[in-house]
C-alpha positions in Angstrom: 0.0 0.0 0.0 1.4 3.2 -0.9 2.1 6.0 1.5 -1.3 7.4 3.0 -3.3 5.2 0.6 -4.9 3.8 3.7 -6.2 7.4 4.6 -8.1 7.4 1.3 -9.5 4.0 1.6 -10.6 4.8 5.4 -12.2 8.2 4.2 -14.1 6.6 1.2 -15.3 3.7 3.3 -16.7 5.7 6.0 -18.2 8.2 3.4 -20.1 5.2 2.0 -21.5 3.8 5.3 -22.0 7.1 7.2 -25.8 6.9 7.6 -26.0 3.3 8.5 -23.0 3.5 10.8 -25.0 6.1 12.7 -27.8 3.9 13.2 -25.8 0.8 14.2 -23.9 2.6 16.9 -26.9 4.8 18.2 -27.3 3.9 21.8 -24.2 1.8 22.2 -23.0 3.9 25.2 -26.3 3.0 26.9 -25.1 -0.6 26.9 -21.6 -0.2 28.1 -21.4 0.9 31.6 -17.6 0.1 32.0 -16.6 2.3 29.0 -19.1 5.0 29.9 -17.3 4.9 33.3 -14.1 5.5 31.8 -15.5 8.5 29.7 -17.2 9.9 32.8 -13.8 9.7 34.8 -12.0 11.4 31.7 -14.6 14.3 31.8 -13.9 14.9 35.3 -10.2 15.4 34.8 -10.0 17.4 31.5 -9.1 21.1 31.7 -10.2 23.1 28.8 -11.2 22.2 25.1 -11.3 18.5 24.4 -11.1 16.9 20.8 -12.9 13.6 19.9 -10.5 12.6 17.2 -12.0 10.2 14.8 -15.4 11.1 16.1 -17.7 9.2 13.4 -21.2 10.1 14.0 -20.5 12.3 17.0 -21.7 10.1 19.8 -18.8 10.1 22.1 -18.6 13.9 21.4 -22.2 14.4 22.2 -21.9 12.3 25.4 -19.1 14.4 26.6 -21.1 17.6 25.9 -23.8 16.3 28.0 -21.3 15.9 30.9 -20.5 19.7 30.7 -17.3 19.2 28.6 -16.2 21.7 26.0 -15.9 19.0 23.3 -15.6 19.2 19.6 -15.1 16.4 17.0 -12.7 15.6 14.1 -13.1 12.9 11.5 -11.4 12.1 8.3 -14.8 11.4 6.4 -16.7 14.3 5.2 -19.7 12.0 5.2 -19.3 11.3 8.9 -19.1 14.9 9.7 -22.2 15.8 7.9 -24.0 13.1 9.9 -22.6 14.1 13.2 -23.6 17.9 12.4 -27.2 16.6 11.9 -27.2 14.4 15.0 -25.6 17.0 17.2 -26.8 20.4 15.9 -24.7 23.2 17.4 -21.8 21.2 18.3 -18.6 21.8 16.4 -17.5 19.0 14.0 -14.6 19.3 11.5 -13.1 17.3 8.8 -9.4 16.4 9.4 -6.8 13.7 9.8 -5.3 12.5 13.1 -2.0 12.1 11.2 -1.8 16.1 10.9 -4.1 17.9 13.3 -5.0 21.4 12.4 -4.9 22.2 16.2 -2.2 24.6 17.7 0.6 23.0 20.0 -0.8 22.4 23.7 -4.2 24.0 22.7 -6.1 21.0 24.2 -7.2 20.2 27.7 -8.0 16.5 26.8 -8.2 14.2 23.8 -10.4 11.1 23.2 -9.7 8.5 20.4 -12.7 6.1 20.9 -12.0 3.0 18.6 -10.5 5.4 16.0 -7.0 4.0 15.9 -8.1 0.6 14.7 -7.4 1.3 10.9 -4.1 2.9 11.4 -1.1 0.7 10.3 1.6 0.0 12.9 4.3 2.3 11.1 1.9 5.3 11.2 0.9 4.8 14.9 3.8 6.8 16.3 3.1 9.7 14.0 -0.5 9.8 15.2 0.4 9.7 18.9 3.2 12.3 18.5 0.3 14.5 17.2 -1.7 13.7 20.1 1.1 14.7 22.4 1.7 17.9 20.5 -1.7 19.4 20.9 -2.2 18.4 24.5 -1.1 20.6 27.3 1.2 18.8 29.8 -0.5 16.8 32.3 -3.8 16.5 30.3 -5.5 13.4 29.8 -5.7 11.1 26.6 -8.4 8.2 26.5 -8.0 5.5 23.8 -10.5 2.8 23.1 -9.5 -0.1 20.9 -9.9 -3.7 19.8 -7.6 -6.2 21.8 -5.8 -9.0 19.9 -3.1 -9.9 17.6 -4.4 -10.0 14.2 -5.3 -7.8 11.2 -8.5 -8.2 9.2 -9.4 -6.6 5.9 -13.1 -5.5 6.3 -14.8 -5.4 2.7 -18.3 -5.0 3.9 -20.1 -3.5 6.9 -22.8 -1.2 8.7 -25.8 -2.3 6.4 -23.9 -4.4 4.0 -22.1 -1.5 2.1 -18.7 -2.1 0.7 -15.6 -1.0 2.6 -11.8 -1.3 2.2 -10.3 -1.0 5.4 -7.8 -3.0 7.6 -9.0 -3.5 11.3 -6.0 -3.9 13.7 -6.5 -5.7 17.1 -3.5 -4.9 19.4 -2.6 -5.6 23.0 -2.7 -2.9 25.6 1.0 -3.4 26.4 1.8 -2.7 22.8 -0.2 0.6 22.7 1.1 1.5 26.2 4.5 1.1 24.8 3.8 3.5 21.8 2.3 5.8 24.1 5.5 5.8 26.3 7.7 6.6 23.3 5.5 9.5 22.4 5.8 11.1 25.9 2.7 9.8 27.7 2.4 7.8 30.9 -0.5 5.3 31.2 -2.4 5.4 34.4 -5.2 3.1 34.0 -6.2 0.2 31.7 -9.4 -1.7 31.2 -10.1 -4.8 29.1 -13.6 -6.2 28.7 -16.2 -7.7 26.4 -19.2 -5.2 25.6 -21.4 -4.1 22.8 -18.5 -2.1 21.7 -16.2 -5.0 21.2 -16.0 -8.7 21.7 -12.5 -8.0 23.0 -12.2 -4.3 23.9 -9.7 -2.2 25.7 -9.4 1.3 27.0 -6.3 3.2 28.1 -5.9 6.4 30.2 -2.8 8.3 29.8 -1.3 11.8 30.5 
């Protein structure tokens, strides 16, 4: 795969499934008390503006806003951003890539990437986490949700049977924690679980 071809495939795939994706994930947080608890704890520790990076249809952004967090969403897919703006009128959503965030250095008081790193190749993860570190103020929290495992699967269909072309990476918490350490983060909490979000899910909290 050529440089950043995976970004094009991810954008095009989620443009295709945006509407049906929103229907599938609507209400998931209501069925995931442990993951919701991590989001609640994160909301209580942020200090200022928070970015939900890879926000999809905006459900986590909207949830954080309901907790009083000054959150906004960023997604690679214009189709997803359009859906998020319809789902959450009045909330800020922008098109952008987590590989090159259009955010000033140390501008954020928190950042969440909720199951949005799952399509990023291993050799691009450090670039993304370095971007996260750049835009966060020192000591401010990062919350990451992901699928746990050791395999990579190519997803060719999803969310209502629409065609997709994305790789789905399952990773061990220790691997992601190591990458976070390399990028200047310290992991403070970790949760692995089976839920409506993922048959084998993980959440890491870092600063």
